[in-house]
C-alpha positions in Angstrom: 10.1 5.1 -12.6 11.0 1.4 -12.2 9.9 -0.2 -8.9 9.6 -3.5 -7.0 7.1 -4.2 -4.2 7.1 -7.2 -1.8 4.8 -8.1 1.0 6.1 -8.6 4.5 5.6 -12.3 4.6 7.5 -12.8 1.3 10.3 -10.5 2.5 10.7 -12.5 5.7 10.9 -15.8 3.8 13.4 -14.2 1.5 15.6 -12.9 4.3 15.6 -16.2 6.2 16.5 -18.1 3.0 19.3 -15.8 1.8 20.9 -15.4 5.2 20.8 -18.8 6.9 23.9 -17.9 8.9 26.6 -19.8 7.0 28.1 -16.7 5.3 27.5 -18.1 1.8 25.6 -16.7 -1.2 22.0 -18.1 -1.8 19.4 -17.4 -4.4 15.7 -17.1 -4.8 13.4 -16.4 -7.7 10.3 -14.2 -7.5 7.3 -14.4 -9.8 5.7 -11.0 -10.2 2.6 -9.3 -11.5 2.9 -5.9 -13.1 1.5 -2.5 -12.7 1.8 0.1 -15.5 0.7 3.6 -14.8 1.8 6.9 -16.5 5.3 5.7 -17.2 5.8 3.9 -13.9 6.4 0.1 -14.2 6.2 -1.8 -11.0 6.9 -5.5 -10.4 4.7 -7.0 -7.6 5.9 -10.2 -5.9 3.2 -12.9 -5.9 5.2 -16.1 -5.4 8.7 -17.1 -4.3 10.9 -20.0 -5.3 13.6 -20.5 -2.7 16.3 -22.4 -4.6 17.5 -25.3 -2.3 21.0 -25.0 -0.9 21.7 -28.6 -1.8 21.4 -28.1 -5.6 23.7 -25.0 -5.5 27.5 -24.6 -5.5 27.8 -21.9 -2.8 30.7 -19.7 -1.7 31.0 -16.5 0.2 31.3 -14.5 -3.1 29.9 -17.0 -5.6 26.9 -19.1 -6.4 26.1 -21.5 -9.2 22.6 -22.9 -9.4 20.5 -25.0 -11.9 18.4 -22.6 -13.9 16.0 -25.3 -15.0 14.3 -25.0 -11.5 12.5 -21.9 -12.8 10.8 -23.6 -15.7 7.5 -23.8 -13.9 7.7 -20.0 -13.2 8.5 -19.4 -16.9 5.4 -21.3 -17.9 3.3 -19.2 -15.6 5.0 -16.0 -16.8 4.4 -16.9 -20.4 0.7 -17.5 -19.8 0.0 -14.3 -17.8 2.8 -11.9 -18.9 4.4 -12.0 -15.5 7.9 -11.0 -14.5 10.9 -13.1 -13.3 13.1 -11.5 -10.6 16.3 -13.2 -9.5 17.3 -12.3 -6.0 20.6 -13.3 -4.4 22.7 -12.1 -1.5 26.1 -10.6 -0.8 26.8 -11.9 2.7 29.9 -9.9 3.3 31.6 -9.3 5.7 32.0 -6.1 3.7 29.0 -4.4 2.2 29.1 -4.9 -1.5 26.3 -2.6 -2.8 27.0 -3.3 -6.4 26.8 -6.0 -9.0 30.1 -7.9 -9.4 31.5 -9.0 -12.7 30.4 -12.5 -11.9 26.9 -11.1 -11.3 27.0 -9.3 -14.6 28.0 -12.5 -16.5 25.4 -14.8 -14.9 22.6 -12.2 -15.3 23.3 -11.7 -19.0 23.1 -15.5 -19.5 19.9 -15.9 -17.4 18.0 -12.9 -18.7 18.9 -13.5 -22.3 17.4 -17.0 -21.9 14.3 -15.6 -20.1 13.7 -13.1 -22.9 14.2 -15.8 -25.5 11.7 -18.1 -23.8 9.0 -15.4 -23.1 9.6 -13.2 -26.2 7.3 -10.5 -24.7 9.7 -7.5 -24.7 8.7 -6.8 -21.1 11.2 -6.1 -18.3 12.5 -8.6 -15.8 14.8 -7.9 -12.9 17.8 -8.9 -10.8 18.2 -7.8 -7.2 20.7 -8.2 -4.4 19.9 -8.3 -0.6 22.5 -7.0 1.7 23.2 -8.2 5.3 21.1 -5.3 6.7 18.1 -6.4 4.7 18.3 -3.7 2.1 17.5 -4.6 -1.5 18.7 -2.9 -4.7 18.4 -4.0 -8.3 18.2 -3.5 -12.0 15.7 -4.1 -14.8 16.6 -6.1 -18.0 14.5 -5.0 -20.9 13.8 -6.9 -24.1 17.0 -5.7 -25.8 19.1 -6.6 -22.7 19.6 -3.1 -21.7 19.6 -2.4 -17.9 18.0 0.3 -15.8 18.1 0.9 -12.1 15.2 -0.2 -9.9 14.4 3.3 -8.6 12.3 2.2 -5.7 11.9 -1.0 -3.7 9.2 -1.2 -1.0 8.3 -3.8 1.6 4.7 -3.8 2.9 5.2 -5.6 6.2 4.8 -4.7 9.9 7.5 -2.2 9.2 7.1 -0.3 5.9 10.6 -0.2 4.2 11.3 2.0 1.2 14.6 2.4 -0.6 15.1 5.0 -3.3 17.9 4.9 -5.9 18.9 7.5 -8.4 15.9 9.6 -7.4 16.8 13.3 -7.6 13.2 14.7 -7.1 13.4 17.7 -4.8 12.1 17.4 -1.3 10.2 19.9 0.8 12.2 22.9 1.9 14.1 22.2 5.2 13.0 25.4 6.8 9.4 24.1 6.7 10.5 20.8 8.2 12.8 21.8 11.0 10.6 20.5 13.9 9.9 17.3 11.9 13.7 16.8 11.3 14.3 17.3 15.1 11.7 14.6 15.9 12.4 12.0 13.2 15.7 12.7 11.6 16.8 13.2 8.0 16.1 9.6 6.8 12.5 9.5 7.8 11.8 13.0 6.6 13.4 12.1 3.3 11.1 9.0 3.1 8.0 11.1 3.8 9.0 13.7 1.2 9.2 10.9 -1.4 6.0 9.2 -0.4 2.7 9.2 -2.3 -0.2 8.5 0.0 -3.8 7.8 -1.1 -6.5 9.0 1.3 -10.0 7.7 0.4 -12.7 9.7 2.3 -12.2 13.4 3.1 -14.8 13.9 5.8 -14.7 13.3 9.6 -11.5 11.3 10.0 -10.2 12.0 6.5 -9.8 15.7 6.8 -7.7 15.6 10.1 -5.6 12.8 8.5 -4.9 15.0 5.5 -4.1 18.0 7.7 -1.4 16.0 9.5 0.1 14.4 6.4 0.5 17.7 4.6 2.3 19.2 7.6 4.5 16.1 8.1 5.8 16.7 4.6 4.3 13.9 2.7 5.4 14.5 -0.9 2.2 13.7 -2.7 -1.4 13.0 -1.8 -4.2 11.4 -3.8 -7.6 12.3 -2.4 -10.8 10.5 -3.2 -14.3 11.5 -2.1 -17.5 11.7 -4.2 -19.4 14.1 -1.9 -19.8 17.9 -1.5 -19.8 20.0 1.6 -23.1 20.5 3.3 -24.1 22.4 6.4 -24.0 19.2 8.5 -20.3 18.8 7.7 -19.2 22.1 9.2 -18.9 20.7 12.7 -16.0 18.4 11.8 -14.4 18.8 8.3 -11.2 21.0 8.7 -11.1 23.9 6.4 -14.8 24.0 5.4 -16.8 27.2 5.6 -20.5 28.1 5.4 -19.7 29.5 1.9 -18.5 26.0 0.9 -21.8 24.5 2.2 -23.9 27.1 0.3 -21.9 26.4 -2.9 -21.8 22.7 -2.4 -18.1 22.7 -2.9 -16.6 19.2 -3.4 -14.8 17.9 -0.3 -11.7 17.1 -2.3 -11.6 20.6 -3.6 -11.6 22.0 0.0 -8.8 19.7 0.9 -6.8 20.7 -2.2 -7.3 24.4 -1.3 -6.0 23.8 2.2 -2.9 22.0 1.0 -2.1 24.6 -1.6 -2.7 27.5 0.9 -0.1 26.0 3.3 2.4 26.1 0.5 4.9 23.5 1.8 5.1 21.8 -1.7 2.9 18.8 -1.3 1.5 17.7 -4.6 -2.1 16.8 -4.7 -4.4 14.8 -7.1 -8.1 14.7 -6.5 -11.0 12.6 -7.6 -14.5 13.7 -6.8 -16.0 10.3 -7.4 -16.6 6.9 -5.9 -13.6 4.6 -5.7 -15.2 2.0 -8.0 -13.7 3.5 -11.2 -10.8 2.2 -13.2 -8.8 5.4 -13.4 -9.1 6.0 -9.7 -8.1 2.5 -8.8 -5.0 2.7 -11.1 -4.0 6.1 -9.6 -4.4 4.7 -6.0 -2.5 1.6 -6.9 0.5 3.7 -7.9 0.8 5.1 -4.4 3.0 3.9 -1.5 0.4 3.7 1.2 -3.4 3.5 1.4 -5.5 5.2 4.1 -9.2 4.3 4.3 -11.4 7.0 6.0 -14.7 5.7 4.6 -17.8 4.5 6.5 -19.1 2.1 3.8 -18.3 -1.5 3.2 -17.7 -1.3 -0.5 -14.9 1.3 -0.2 -13.2 -0.8 2.5 -13.5 -4.0 0.4 -12.1 -2.3 -2.7 -9.2 -0.8 -0.8 -8.4 -4.2 0.7 -8.4 -5.6 -2.8 -6.1 -2.9 -4.1 -3.8 -3.6 -1.1 -3.6 -7.2 -2.1 -3.4 -7.0 -5.9 -0.8 -4.2 -5.8 1.1 -5.1 -2.6 0.4 -1.9 -0.6 0.0 -1.3 3.1 -3.5 -0.2 4.2 -4.6 1.8 7.2 -8.3 1.8 8.0 -10.1 3.7 10.8 -13.6 4.1 12.1 -15.6 5.7 14.8 -18.8 4.5 16.4 -20.8 6.9 18.7 -24.0 5.5 20.1 -26.4 8.2 21.4 -29.1 7.2 23.9 -31.8 9.4 22.3 -32.1 11.7 25.3 -29.2 13.9 24.7 -26.7 11.5 26.3 -24.1 9.1 25.0 -24.2 5.3 25.5 -20.6 4.7 24.4 -18.0 5.8 21.9 -15.5 3.5 20.2 -12.6 4.2 17.8 -10.5 1.6 15.9 -7.5 1.8 13.7 -6.6 -1.3 11.6 -3.3 -1.9 9.8 -3.5 -4.4 7.0 -0.5 -6.1 5.4 -1.1 -7.7 2.0 -1.2 -11.5 2.5 -2.1 -11.4 6.2 -5.4 -10.9 7.9 -7.9 -8.6 6.2 -10.7 -6.3 7.2 -13.1 -9.1 6.2 -11.4 -11.7 8.3 -11.3 -9.2 11.2 -15.1 -8.9 10.8 -15.0 -5.2 10.1 -17.7 -5.8 7.4 -19.6 -8.7 6.1 -20.2 -10.1 2.6 -24.0 -9.4 3.1 -23.3 -5.7 3.7 -21.0 -5.6 0.8 -23.7 -7.0 -1.5 -26.3 -4.6 -0.1 -24.1 -1.5 -0.6 -23.0 -2.5 -4.1 -26.6 -3.1 -5.2 -27.8 0.2 -3.6 -25.1 2.1 -5.6 -25.7 0.5 -8.9 -29.4 -0.4 -8.9 -31.7 1.4 -6.5 -34.8 -0.4 -7.7 -33.2 -3.8 -7.1 -32.1 -2.7 -3.7 -35.7 -1.7 -2.8 -37.2 -4.9 -4.2 -34.9 -7.3 -2.2 -35.7 -6.5 1.4 -33.7 -9.6 2.4 -30.5 -7.7 1.8 -28.6 -6.4 4.7 -29.3 -2.8 5.5 -26.7 -0.2 4.5 -25.5 1.8 7.5 -26.9 5.3 7.6 -25.1 8.3 9.1 -24.3 8.3 12.8 -23.5 11.0 15.3 -20.1 12.6 14.6 -18.0 14.9 16.8 -14.7 16.5 15.7 -12.8 15.8 18.9 -13.4 12.0 18.6 -12.6 12.0 14.9 -9.4 13.9 15.5 -8.1 11.5 18.2 -8.8 8.5 16.0 -7.1 10.2 13.0 -4.1 11.1 15.2 -3.8 7.5 16.4 -3.8 6.4 12.8 -1.2 8.9 11.6 1.0 8.0 14.6 0.8 4.4 13.7 1.7 5.3 10.1 4.8 7.1 11.4 5.7 4.1 13.6 5.6 1.8 10.5 8.3 3.9 8.7 10.2 5.1 11.8 9.7 2.4 14.6 9.6 4.4 17.8 7.3 2.3 20.0 8.6 0.1 22.9 6.8 -2.8 21.3 7.4 -4.3 17.9 5.2 -3.2 15.0 4.4 -6.9 14.5 2.5 -6.9 17.8 0.2 -4.0 16.6 -2.3 -4.9 14.0 -5.1 -2.8 15.5 -5.5 -0.1 18.0 -8.8 0.1 19.8 -10.1 3.1 21.8 -12.9 3.0 24.3 -13.7 6.6 25.1 -16.3 5.9 27.7 -14.0 3.8 29.9 -10.8 5.8 29.0 -9.1 2.7 27.5 -6.7 2.3 24.6 -5.2 -1.1 23.7 -3.6 -3.0 20.8 -4.6 -6.3 19.1 -2.8 -8.8 17.0 -4.4 -10.8 14.2 -2.3 -13.8 13.1 -4.9 -15.7 11.0 -4.3 -15.3 7.2 -7.3 -14.3 5.2 -7.5 -17.0 2.4 -9.8 -14.8 0.2 -7.3 -11.9 -0.1 -4.1 -13.9 0.2 -4.7 -15.5 -3.3 -4.7 -12.0 -4.9 -1.3 -10.8 -3.6 0.8 -9.4 -6.3 -1.6 -10.1 -9.2 -1.4 -6.5 -10.3 -3.0 -5.4 -13.6 -5.3 -8.2 -14.6 -8.4 -8.3 -16.8 -10.8 -7.4 -15.4 -9.2 -5.1 -12.9 -9.3 -6.5 -9.3 -11.0 -9.5 -10.9 -14.2 -7.4 -10.9 -16.5 -7.5 -13.9 -17.5 -3.9 -13.2 -13.9 -2.9 -13.8 -13.4 -4.6 -17.2 -11.7 -1.7 -19.1 -8.2 -1.8 -17.8 -6.7 -0.5 -21.0 -8.5 2.8 -20.6 -5.8 4.2 -18.4 -2.7 2.3 -19.5 
């Protein structure tokens, strides 16, 4: 499958530039990283060149522009095996959802020149934005053959996904009747085509998975290194005392539940920590990331994957403070939505670099962790109750649905986090406008060596 991903902030810049209101064509160039995984080649926008109107000859159905403006991008592409994507508009008034003869001619000249310059036999692409914001496009391979871009996704406040020439079967309509009544054919179709990665299959993870499989999500990737034990039976959906006795892996319990329902959701499981090359590559090939982990390291890695591979990320957590006398001091829940290139879990102070270091050292070197008492303590287990976990998980899944099918009375751009104070009966939203400079610089980098710029993940080629 061929695909293109773009962050919300790049998409907004692109839309403003291509549609300034003068009903003339405009053009932009995207510099993209790449993701290769099991036959899927995805271009990941990391930088944009908005070609100035003043250097172009612009009409309502024609544009001529000086191609030498992309030379800097070509130099960067040659150095790092990046992709060049030309994006222009068809302003209308009619909807022209096709490449014109003029488009064909100009693309042949441009991409023949690009392939000659780069000589890497890797695909580049040409896309068109329509007045309603939709994008469609085609890849140009090294022999100048063309292929449709099968999927274009925008990871913004709204999650936009367009599929082209995708004849994969969806889930049987009989199983989705109530979902169809609630959300309509388009949204159900999007859900059926989505691949969602859920990391953590315990307290919040299991109710998230339960909802996603019944909403008709087409494919789930589940990651959790732990097995079921007796203490989990109070909150992990589908677990039994037999699972606890047999130490059944949590991901295997989730797989069993998905397959027993029989709606057709595909499932891939990894009974391991996320810090593994093959797991990261599998997760990076999904459409949406959901973090149901307690630890700092998992959250940090997922935020990195979100940035490098231009994926929306949902994170959730529960904090229940007992008073030690059989009572409860307070209970808090939080759901955070992360857009690549915006604020991050780190900038929102959901974890610290000290706790990240402590957790990483504890996982990789127990003796070093014990020796260095100055390191921040790694959080140990807290009280956990299924009713609290399920409410937070439901809040997260409802936010996920709102991103692909906006149903709220407020804009999704006004909801970056949802906080729940159970003790005071309050629920409220928060907005985080500050960009995280650490994660912003990794947007769209894709497959680099070492993976995620982490020395621990130096063998990228193992799964390509």
